[in-house]
C-alpha positions as CSV (number, residue, x, y, z in Angstrom):
1,M,-4.1,-13.8,41.9
2,D,-7.5,-14.7,40.6
3,G,-7.8,-16.1,37.2
4,K,-9.8,-18.9,35.1
5,I,-9.3,-22.4,36.3
6,A,-10.2,-25.5,34.5
7,T,-10.8,-28.8,36.1
8,V,-9.3,-31.6,34.0
9,A,-9.8,-35.2,34.0
10,V,-6.3,-36.3,32.9
11,D,-6.0,-39.6,30.7
12,N,-3.6,-42.6,31.8
13,T,-2.8,-41.6,35.2
14,F,-1.4,-44.4,37.6
15,F,-2.4,-42.4,40.6
16,S,-6.1,-42.0,41.4
17,F,-8.4,-42.9,38.9
18,D,-11.2,-40.7,40.2
19,T,-9.3,-37.7,40.7
20,D,-9.7,-34.5,38.6
21,Y,-6.9,-31.9,38.6
22,S,-7.0,-28.2,38.4
23,Y,-5.2,-26.1,35.9
24,A,-4.8,-22.3,35.2
25,V,-6.0,-21.3,31.9
26,P,-3.8,-18.9,30.0
27,D,-5.1,-15.9,28.4
28,D,-4.7,-17.4,24.8
29,L,-7.0,-20.1,25.6
30,A,-9.6,-18.0,27.0
31,D,-12.2,-19.5,24.6
32,L,-11.9,-23.1,26.4
33,H,-15.2,-24.9,26.9
34,I,-16.3,-27.9,29.0
35,G,-15.7,-30.9,27.1
36,S,-12.5,-29.7,25.5
37,R,-9.5,-31.7,25.0
38,V,-6.4,-30.3,26.2
39,D,-2.7,-31.2,26.8
40,V,-1.4,-30.6,30.7
41,P,1.8,-30.9,32.4
42,F,1.5,-33.8,34.7
43,G,3.4,-34.9,37.8
44,K,6.9,-33.9,39.0
45,S,8.4,-34.4,35.4
46,N,5.9,-32.2,33.8
47,N,5.1,-34.8,31.1
48,L,2.3,-33.8,28.7
49,R,-0.9,-35.9,29.2
50,S,-4.2,-35.2,27.4
51,G,-7.5,-34.9,29.3
52,I,-10.8,-33.4,29.2
53,V,-12.1,-30.1,30.7
54,V,-14.9,-31.0,33.2
55,D,-15.6,-27.7,35.0
56,I,-14.2,-24.1,34.5
57,F,-14.5,-21.5,37.4
58,I,-12.6,-18.5,38.7
59,G,-10.2,-18.7,41.5
60,D,-6.7,-18.4,42.8
61,I,-4.2,-19.6,40.2
62,S,-0.9,-18.7,41.9
63,S,0.1,-22.3,42.8
64,L,-1.4,-23.9,39.6
65,K,0.3,-25.0,36.6
66,F,-0.9,-23.9,33.2
67,I,-2.7,-25.8,30.4
68,S,-0.3,-26.4,27.7
69,K,-2.3,-26.8,24.6
70,Y,-5.8,-26.7,23.3
71,I,-6.4,-30.0,21.3
72,D,-10.0,-29.6,20.0
73,R,-13.3,-28.2,20.8
74,P,-16.1,-30.4,22.5
75,L,-18.0,-33.0,20.6
């Protein structure tokens, strides 16, 4: 199933410092923009982490987790 995908630079990860992660954008966050701060479920435990949206595109969202919360607009 295709939908809106956001690439997110997640804060405070211990895994790879130069890795961005893809998340599906829920319909109620359709006005999300590059530079927006968001909360996303991270890792197997799905702990919420903050991050910044660095890209938005359309693609297959069937295997992705959804962005949990829109924190604020880009600066």
